[in-house]
PDB file of N, CA, C and O in Angstrom:
ATOM      1  N   UNK A   1     -65.864   2.222  60.893  1.00  0.00           N
ATOM      2  CA  UNK A   1     -66.710   3.357  60.569  1.00  0.00           C
ATOM      3  C   UNK A   1     -66.601   3.647  59.069  1.00  0.00           C
ATOM      4  O   UNK A   1     -65.508   3.628  58.503  1.00  0.00           O
ATOM      5  N   UNK A   2     -67.720   3.911  58.447  1.00  0.00           N
ATOM      6  CA  UNK A   2     -67.737   4.193  57.016  1.00  0.00           C
ATOM      7  C   UNK A   2     -67.388   5.641  56.736  1.00  0.00           C
ATOM      8  O   UNK A   2     -67.718   6.534  57.516  1.00  0.00           O
ATOM      9  N   UNK A   3     -66.723   5.863  55.628  1.00  0.00           N
ATOM     10  CA  UNK A   3     -66.399   7.209  55.186  1.00  0.00           C
ATOM     11  C   UNK A   3     -67.291   7.528  53.989  1.00  0.00           C
ATOM     12  O   UNK A   3     -66.854   7.457  52.840  1.00  0.00           O
ATOM     13  N   UNK A   4     -68.539   7.877  54.268  1.00  0.00           N
ATOM     14  CA  UNK A   4     -69.512   8.138  53.209  1.00  0.00           C
ATOM     15  C   UNK A   4     -69.292   9.511  52.592  1.00  0.00           C
ATOM     16  O   UNK A   4     -68.851  10.431  53.281  1.00  0.00           O
ATOM     17  N   UNK A   5     -69.594   9.667  51.297  1.00  0.00           N
ATOM     18  CA  UNK A   5     -69.452  10.972  50.650  1.00  0.00           C
ATOM     19  C   UNK A   5     -70.515  11.947  51.151  1.00  0.00           C
ATOM     20  O   UNK A   5     -71.527  11.540  51.722  1.00  0.00           O
ATOM     21  N   UNK A   6     -70.274  13.225  50.931  1.00  0.00           N
ATOM     22  CA  UNK A   6     -71.242  14.258  51.297  1.00  0.00           C
ATOM     23  C   UNK A   6     -72.471  14.164  50.408  1.00  0.00           C
ATOM     24  O   UNK A   6     -72.427  13.576  49.327  1.00  0.00           O
ATOM     25  N   UNK A   7     -73.554  14.740  50.869  1.00  0.00           N
ATOM     26  CA  UNK A   7     -74.742  14.911  50.049  1.00  0.00           C
ATOM     27  C   UNK A   7     -75.651  13.708  49.984  1.00  0.00           C
ATOM     28  O   UNK A   7     -75.528  12.761  50.761  1.00  0.00           O
ATOM     29  N   UNK A   8     -76.558  13.771  49.045  1.00  0.00           N
ATOM     30  CA  UNK A   8     -77.561  12.735  48.849  1.00  0.00           C
ATOM     31  C   UNK A   8     -76.927  11.475  48.252  1.00  0.00           C
ATOM     32  O   UNK A   8     -76.119  11.548  47.326  1.00  0.00           O
ATOM     33  N   UNK A   9     -77.305  10.337  48.793  1.00  0.00           N
ATOM     34  CA  UNK A   9     -76.757   9.062  48.315  1.00  0.00           C
ATOM     35  C   UNK A   9     -77.167   8.756  46.879  1.00  0.00           C
ATOM     36  O   UNK A   9     -76.492   7.982  46.200  1.00  0.00           O
ATOM     37  N   UNK A  10     -78.261   9.350  46.405  1.00  0.00           N
ATOM     38  CA  UNK A  10     -78.747   9.086  45.056  1.00  0.00           C
ATOM     39  C   UNK A  10     -78.196  10.067  44.014  1.00  0.00           C
ATOM     40  O   UNK A  10     -78.427   9.879  42.820  1.00  0.00           O
ATOM     41  N   UNK A  11     -77.485  11.093  44.435  1.00  0.00           N
ATOM     42  CA  UNK A  11     -77.000  12.131  43.521  1.00  0.00           C
ATOM     43  C   UNK A  11     -76.228  11.594  42.311  1.00  0.00           C
ATOM     44  O   UNK A  11     -76.454  12.082  41.203  1.00  0.00           O
ATOM     45  N   UNK A  12     -75.336  10.623  42.465  1.00  0.00           N
ATOM     46  CA  UNK A  12     -74.570  10.157  41.304  1.00  0.00           C
ATOM     47  C   UNK A  12     -75.419   9.528  40.195  1.00  0.00           C
ATOM     48  O   UNK A  12     -74.986   9.469  39.045  1.00  0.00           O
ATOM     49  N   UNK A  13     -76.617   9.062  40.532  1.00  0.00           N
ATOM     50  CA  UNK A  13     -77.443   8.399  39.518  1.00  0.00           C
ATOM     51  C   UNK A  13     -78.799   9.068  39.304  1.00  0.00           C
ATOM     52  O   UNK A  13     -79.683   8.483  38.678  1.00  0.00           O
ATOM     53  N   UNK A  14     -78.971  10.278  39.812  1.00  0.00           N
ATOM     54  CA  UNK A  14     -80.253  10.981  39.712  1.00  0.00           C
ATOM     55  C   UNK A  14     -80.257  11.946  38.532  1.00  0.00           C
ATOM     56  O   UNK A  14     -79.335  12.747  38.378  1.00  0.00           O
ATOM     57  N   UNK A  15     -81.284  11.871  37.706  1.00  0.00           N
ATOM     58  CA  UNK A  15     -81.409  12.756  36.545  1.00  0.00           C
ATOM     59  C   UNK A  15     -81.752  14.189  36.935  1.00  0.00           C
ATOM     60  O   UNK A  15     -81.568  15.101  36.129  1.00  0.00           O
ATOM     61  N   UNK A  16     -82.238  14.406  38.137  1.00  0.00           N
ATOM     62  CA  UNK A  16     -82.635  15.737  38.609  1.00  0.00           C
ATOM     63  C   UNK A  16     -81.603  16.339  39.564  1.00  0.00           C
ATOM     64  O   UNK A  16     -81.891  17.329  40.236  1.00  0.00           O
ATOM     65  N   UNK A  17     -80.430  15.766  39.628  1.00  0.00           N
ATOM     66  CA  UNK A  17     -79.396  16.180  40.577  1.00  0.00           C
ATOM     67  C   UNK A  17     -79.031  17.658  40.405  1.00  0.00           C
ATOM     68  O   UNK A  17     -78.813  18.141  39.294  1.00  0.00           O
ATOM     69  N   UNK A  18     -78.973  18.362  41.551  1.00  0.00           N
ATOM     70  CA  UNK A  18     -78.592  19.772  41.588  1.00  0.00           C
ATOM     71  C   UNK A  18     -77.319  19.904  42.422  1.00  0.00           C
ATOM     72  O   UNK A  18     -76.928  18.958  43.106  1.00  0.00           O
ATOM     73  N   UNK A  19     -76.681  21.049  42.374  1.00  0.00           N
ATOM     74  CA  UNK A  19     -75.457  21.269  43.152  1.00  0.00           C
ATOM     75  C   UNK A  19     -75.665  20.981  44.631  1.00  0.00           C
ATOM     76  O   UNK A  19     -74.806  20.384  45.280  1.00  0.00           O
ATOM     77  N   UNK A  20     -76.804  21.405  45.161  1.00  0.00           N
ATOM     78  CA  UNK A  20     -77.079  21.219  46.586  1.00  0.00           C
ATOM     79  C   UNK A  20     -77.106  19.735  46.957  1.00  0.00           C
ATOM     80  O   UNK A  20     -76.764  19.375  48.083  1.00  0.00           O
ATOM     81  N   UNK A  21     -77.502  18.886  46.035  1.00  0.00           N
ATOM     82  CA  UNK A  21     -77.569  17.443  46.285  1.00  0.00           C
ATOM     83  C   UNK A  21     -76.185  16.853  46.536  1.00  0.00           C
ATOM     84  O   UNK A  21     -76.040  15.887  47.285  1.00  0.00           O
ATOM     85  N   UNK A  22     -75.185  17.431  45.914  1.00  0.00           N
ATOM     86  CA  UNK A  22     -73.822  16.928  46.039  1.00  0.00           C
ATOM     87  C   UNK A  22     -73.181  17.307  47.372  1.00  0.00           C
ATOM     88  O   UNK A  22     -72.219  16.670  47.801  1.00  0.00           O
ATOM     89  N   UNK A  23     -73.701  18.327  48.020  1.00  0.00           N
ATOM     90  CA  UNK A  23     -73.090  18.866  49.236  1.00  0.00           C
ATOM     91  C   UNK A  23     -73.848  18.504  50.511  1.00  0.00           C
ATOM     92  O   UNK A  23     -73.233  18.234  51.543  1.00  0.00           O
ATOM     93  N   UNK A  24     -75.190  18.497  50.445  1.00  0.00           N
ATOM     94  CA  UNK A  24     -76.001  18.326  51.649  1.00  0.00           C
ATOM     95  C   UNK A  24     -77.016  17.201  51.497  1.00  0.00           C
ATOM     96  O   UNK A  24     -77.617  17.036  50.435  1.00  0.00           O
ATOM     97  N   UNK A  25     -77.199  16.444  52.545  1.00  0.00           N
ATOM     98  CA  UNK A  25     -78.210  15.390  52.564  1.00  0.00           C
ATOM     99  C   UNK A  25     -79.588  16.041  52.738  1.00  0.00           C
ATOM    100  O   UNK A  25     -79.748  16.907  53.598  1.00  0.00           O
ATOM    101  N   UNK A  26     -80.576  15.645  51.945  1.00  0.00           N
ATOM    102  CA  UNK A  26     -81.906  16.257  52.064  1.00  0.00           C
ATOM    103  C   UNK A  26     -82.642  15.772  53.310  1.00  0.00           C
ATOM    104  O   UNK A  26     -82.407  14.665  53.794  1.00  0.00           O
ATOM    105  N   UNK A  27     -83.541  16.624  53.822  1.00  0.00           N
ATOM    106  CA  UNK A  27     -84.361  16.197  54.951  1.00  0.00           C
ATOM    107  C   UNK A  27     -85.636  15.540  54.428  1.00  0.00           C
ATOM    108  O   UNK A  27     -85.951  15.635  53.242  1.00  0.00           O
ATOM    109  N   UNK A  28     -86.357  14.881  55.309  1.00  0.00           N
ATOM    110  CA  UNK A  28     -87.569  14.158  54.926  1.00  0.00           C
ATOM    111  C   UNK A  28     -88.767  15.104  54.865  1.00  0.00           C
ATOM    112  O   UNK A  28     -88.950  15.953  55.738  1.00  0.00           O
ATOM    113  N   UNK A  29     -89.584  14.942  53.811  1.00  0.00           N
ATOM    114  CA  UNK A  29     -90.807  15.714  53.621  1.00  0.00           C
ATOM    115  C   UNK A  29     -91.970  14.761  53.411  1.00  0.00           C
ATOM    116  O   UNK A  29     -91.787  13.638  52.942  1.00  0.00           O
ATOM    117  N   UNK A  30     -93.161  15.211  53.759  1.00  0.00           N
ATOM    118  CA  UNK A  30     -94.386  14.471  53.453  1.00  0.00           C
ATOM    119  C   UNK A  30     -95.013  15.100  52.219  1.00  0.00           C
ATOM    120  O   UNK A  30     -95.144  16.321  52.137  1.00  0.00           O
ATOM    121  N   UNK A  31     -95.401  14.270  51.261  1.00  0.00           N
ATOM    122  CA  UNK A  31     -96.071  14.769  50.066  1.00  0.00           C
ATOM    123  C   UNK A  31     -97.560  14.921  50.348  1.00  0.00           C
ATOM    124  O   UNK A  31     -98.052  14.469  51.381  1.00  0.00           O
ATOM    125  N   UNK A  32     -98.278  15.564  49.420  1.00  0.00           N
ATOM    126  CA  UNK A  32     -99.715  15.778  49.586  1.00  0.00           C
ATOM    127  C   UNK A  32    -100.484  14.473  49.706  1.00  0.00           C
ATOM    128  O   UNK A  32    -101.519  14.420  50.370  1.00  0.00           O
ATOM    129  N   UNK A  33     -99.989  13.422  49.070  1.00  0.00           N
ATOM    130  CA  UNK A  33    -100.701  12.140  49.125  1.00  0.00           C
ATOM    131  C   UNK A  33    -100.220  11.244  50.267  1.00  0.00           C
ATOM    132  O   UNK A  33    -100.570  10.065  50.317  1.00  0.00           O
ATOM    133  N   UNK A  34     -99.418  11.797  51.188  1.00  0.00           N
ATOM    134  CA  UNK A  34     -99.021  11.063  52.382  1.00  0.00           C
ATOM    135  C   UNK A  34     -97.725  10.281  52.293  1.00  0.00           C
ATOM    136  O   UNK A  34     -97.335   9.637  53.267  1.00  0.00           O
ATOM    137  N   UNK A  35     -97.050  10.317  51.159  1.00  0.00           N
ATOM    138  CA  UNK A  35     -95.769   9.626  51.034  1.00  0.00           C
ATOM    139  C   UNK A  35     -94.669  10.432  51.715  1.00  0.00           C
ATOM    140  O   UNK A  35     -94.790  11.646  51.879  1.00  0.00           O
ATOM    141  N   UNK A  36     -93.610   9.759  52.105  1.00  0.00           N
ATOM    142  CA  UNK A  36     -92.428  10.402  52.687  1.00  0.00           C
ATOM    143  C   UNK A  36     -91.319  10.391  51.639  1.00  0.00           C
ATOM    144  O   UNK A  36     -91.055   9.361  51.019  1.00  0.00           O
ATOM    145  N   UNK A  37     -90.674  11.531  51.443  1.00  0.00           N
ATOM    146  CA  UNK A  37     -89.565  11.635  50.499  1.00  0.00           C
ATOM    147  C   UNK A  37     -88.413  12.393  51.150  1.00  0.00           C
ATOM    148  O   UNK A  37     -88.628  13.255  52.002  1.00  0.00           O
ATOM    149  N   UNK A  38     -87.213  12.072  50.750  1.00  0.00           N
ATOM    150  CA  UNK A  38     -86.020  12.818  51.153  1.00  0.00           C
ATOM    151  C   UNK A  38     -85.350  13.273  49.869  1.00  0.00           C
ATOM    152  O   UNK A  38     -84.532  12.557  49.293  1.00  0.00           O
ATOM    153  N   UNK A  39     -85.709  14.475  49.428  1.00  0.00           N
ATOM    154  CA  UNK A  39     -85.217  14.977  48.141  1.00  0.00           C
ATOM    155  C   UNK A  39     -85.243  16.497  48.146  1.00  0.00           C
ATOM    156  O   UNK A  39     -86.192  17.114  48.628  1.00  0.00           O
ATOM    157  N   UNK A  40     -84.183  17.093  47.601  1.00  0.00           N
ATOM    158  CA  UNK A  40     -84.109  18.549  47.524  1.00  0.00           C
ATOM    159  C   UNK A  40     -85.154  19.137  46.586  1.00  0.00           C
ATOM    160  O   UNK A  40     -85.435  20.333  46.668  1.00  0.00           O
ATOM    161  N   UNK A  41     -85.733  18.346  45.705  1.00  0.00           N
ATOM    162  CA  UNK A  41     -86.784  18.849  44.820  1.00  0.00           C
ATOM    163  C   UNK A  41     -88.010  19.310  45.605  1.00  0.00           C
ATOM    164  O   UNK A  41     -88.798  20.113  45.106  1.00  0.00           O
ATOM    165  N   UNK A  42     -88.176  18.810  46.823  1.00  0.00           N
ATOM    166  CA  UNK A  42     -89.321  19.160  47.657  1.00  0.00           C
ATOM    167  C   UNK A  42     -88.990  20.239  48.684  1.00  0.00           C
ATOM    168  O   UNK A  42     -89.832  20.571  49.519  1.00  0.00           O
ATOM    169  N   UNK A  43     -87.791  20.783  48.636  1.00  0.00           N
ATOM    170  CA  UNK A  43     -87.361  21.799  49.593  1.00  0.00           C
ATOM    171  C   UNK A  43     -87.230  23.139  48.872  1.00  0.00           C
ATOM    172  O   UNK A  43     -86.426  23.271  47.949  1.00  0.00           O
ATOM    173  N   UNK A  44     -88.012  24.127  49.287  1.00  0.00           N
ATOM    174  CA  UNK A  44     -88.012  25.431  48.614  1.00  0.00           C
ATOM    175  C   UNK A  44     -86.664  26.138  48.709  1.00  0.00           C
ATOM    176  O   UNK A  44     -86.383  27.023  47.901  1.00  0.00           O
ATOM    177  N   UNK A  45     -85.828  25.772  49.670  1.00  0.00           N
ATOM    178  CA  UNK A  45     -84.502  26.401  49.785  1.00  0.00           C
ATOM    179  C   UNK A  45     -83.601  26.037  48.614  1.00  0.00           C
ATOM    180  O   UNK A  45     -82.606  26.722  48.378  1.00  0.00           O
ATOM    181  N   UNK A  46     -83.913  24.997  47.886  1.00  0.00           N
ATOM    182  CA  UNK A  46     -83.084  24.561  46.764  1.00  0.00           C
ATOM    183  C   UNK A  46     -83.495  25.205  45.448  1.00  0.00           C
ATOM    184  O   UNK A  46     -82.817  25.000  44.441  1.00  0.00           O
ATOM    185  N   UNK A  47     -84.568  25.968  45.417  1.00  0.00           N
ATOM    186  CA  UNK A  47     -85.064  26.548  44.169  1.00  0.00           C
ATOM    187  C   UNK A  47     -84.067  27.479  43.489  1.00  0.00           C
ATOM    188  O   UNK A  47     -84.088  27.599  42.265  1.00  0.00           O
ATOM    189  N   UNK A  48     -83.208  28.131  44.236  1.00  0.00           N
ATOM    190  CA  UNK A  48     -82.218  29.028  43.640  1.00  0.00           C
ATOM    191  C   UNK A  48     -80.960  28.302  43.196  1.00  0.00           C
ATOM    192  O   UNK A  48     -80.007  28.933  42.738  1.00  0.00           O
ATOM    193  N   UNK A  49     -80.949  27.013  43.323  1.00  0.00           N
ATOM    194  CA  UNK A  49     -79.762  26.222  43.006  1.00  0.00           C
ATOM    195  C   UNK A  49     -80.170  25.086  42.079  1.00  0.00           C
ATOM    196  O   UNK A  49     -80.056  23.917  42.445  1.00  0.00           O
ATOM    197  N   UNK A  50     -80.643  25.418  40.887  1.00  0.00           N
ATOM    198  CA  UNK A  50     -81.256  24.419  40.023  1.00  0.00           C
ATOM    199  C   UNK A  50     -80.357  23.914  38.904  1.00  0.00           C
ATOM    200  O   UNK A  50     -80.842  23.268  37.976  1.00  0.00           O
ATOM    201  N   UNK A  51     -79.081  24.189  38.969  1.00  0.00           N
ATOM    202  CA  UNK A  51     -78.186  23.671  37.933  1.00  0.00           C
ATOM    203  C   UNK A  51     -78.147  22.149  38.008  1.00  0.00           C
ATOM    204  O   UNK A  51     -77.816  21.578  39.047  1.00  0.00           O
ATOM    205  N   UNK A  52     -78.482  21.510  36.916  1.00  0.00           N
ATOM    206  CA  UNK A  52     -78.517  20.055  36.868  1.00  0.00           C
ATOM    207  C   UNK A  52     -77.127  19.536  36.546  1.00  0.00           C
ATOM    208  O   UNK A  52     -76.495  19.988  35.590  1.00  0.00           O
ATOM    209  N   UNK A  53     -76.652  18.592  37.339  1.00  0.00           N
ATOM    210  CA  UNK A  53     -75.308  18.040  37.155  1.00  0.00           C
ATOM    211  C   UNK A  53     -75.228  17.199  35.891  1.00  0.00           C
ATOM    212  O   UNK A  53     -74.267  17.307  35.129  1.00  0.00           O
ATOM    213  N   UNK A  54     -76.230  16.365  35.667  1.00  0.00           N
ATOM    214  CA  UNK A  54     -76.232  15.451  34.520  1.00  0.00           C
ATOM    215  C   UNK A  54     -77.201  15.965  33.462  1.00  0.00           C
ATOM    216  O   UNK A  54     -78.193  15.301  33.161  1.00  0.00           O
ATOM    217  N   UNK A  55     -76.926  17.137  32.894  1.00  0.00           N
ATOM    218  CA  UNK A  55     -77.873  17.749  31.968  1.00  0.00           C
ATOM    219  C   UNK A  55     -77.967  17.031  30.632  1.00  0.00           C
ATOM    220  O   UNK A  55     -78.815  17.388  29.813  1.00  0.00           O
ATOM    221  N   UNK A  56     -77.138  16.043  30.383  1.00  0.00           N
ATOM    222  CA  UNK A  56     -77.224  15.292  29.133  1.00  0.00           C
ATOM    223  C   UNK A  56     -78.251  14.170  29.224  1.00  0.00           C
ATOM    224  O   UNK A  56     -78.558  13.543  28.210  1.00  0.00           O
ATOM    225  N   UNK A  57     -78.794  13.898  30.420  1.00  0.00           N
ATOM    226  CA  UNK A  57     -79.806  12.851  30.568  1.00  0.00           C
ATOM    227  C   UNK A  57     -81.184  13.422  30.283  1.00  0.00           C
ATOM    228  O   UNK A  57     -81.496  14.535  30.706  1.00  0.00           O
ATOM    229  N   UNK A  58     -81.988  12.688  29.586  1.00  0.00           N
ATOM    230  CA  UNK A  58     -83.359  13.129  29.288  1.00  0.00           C
ATOM    231  C   UNK A  58     -84.357  12.211  29.896  1.00  0.00           C
ATOM    232  O   UNK A  58     -85.560  12.424  29.751  1.00  0.00           O
TER     233      UNK A  58
END
């Protein structure tokens, strides 16, 4: 059995990473153009938690 870290698997390398990404895995959302995404950027519950972990990346 794997011992995976908490949160989103892309958090360590994501330029938009927020605190919530490090703790919780995002659920899947459908975009307006029909694509499927799993990202906290598309979840309104994350709007109050916008501190970027890697703020030195542009």
